[in-house]
N, C-alpha and C positions, 0 to 999 in steps of 0.2 A: 541683125544679128546680136544688135548689143544687147536686147534681156538677157543675154546667155552670160554674161558678166556680172550680173547678180545670183548666178551660181559656181560667182569661182573659177570661171572659163577664164582664161587668161587671150589677150587679142591676139596672140601669135595663134593659138589654135584655130578661134573665128576665122581669122585670115587665110590658114589650112586647110579650113572647112568648105569655105565661100571656093578657094580654089581646085581641090579637088573632087567637087559635088557640082551635078548638073542647074544651071541657073535656075530648070524649071524646078528642082529640089528645093533648091534656095528659095525659090517665091512660096513654094507649099509651106515651109518653113515657115518663112514670115508671117504668111495668110493667117496660121494659125496658132500663131505664137501663145495665143492663150490656152489653147490645150494643150502645146508643147510643154509649156511653163508647168502647167498642173501635173503633168507626167513628170517631168523635172523635181516637182516639190515634194510628190509622194515619195520618190527613189530617194530624195533628200531628206526628208521625214522618217523615215526608218532607218537612216542611219548609212545608207552608201556615202562611201567619201571619193571614190572615185569615176564623178560623174562624167566629168570631160569627156575622161578616156572611153567610157560605155556612147555614150552623145554619138563623140566622131564615129565612134565603128560601128553601132545602130542606129543612128538619128531616125531612119526609117518608122521605127517602133514605136518614138513619140508622138508621129500621129496619128495614131491606133487614138480607140475612144476609151475614155480615162477608167472606164468602170470594169472596160476588155484590159485594159494595162493593167490596173491594179487585179483583177482578179487570176491573170499571170503570176503575178510575185507572192501573191496570198497562197499560193499552193503549198510555199516553202516556210519553215520555221526561220524569220526572219537573223538572226543574228550568223546561222547559219550561213546561209545565201548572202551575208553579207560579206563575211568573210571569202568565200569561194568567191565570189567578185572581184571580193581585192588581190585575190592570188592568178584571177585568170577571166578578164569580161568575155572570152569564147563561148565560155558557159550561156549569154546570152542566147547562142543558135538552139539550145536544149531545152529552154524554160517553155 
């Protein structure tokens, strides 16, 4: 899960994620780290600033096919979406 550090994840957050997730999920994230990275890069590219908070709470979404992942977020105006995500990551449940 070291690949998450390139997105500003702190080691303590990565360790907490490992402790609070099933080993199967951690293996899945590691096995698909290129896909997870691509989805993180997309959010980073549109300006999302709280990637670690979003990922820790909704890591399963980052295993989605990149085109489907991007499609979810492209429905919204980026500046508005970024602002709403910064205020409350729970809106991810409604996207």
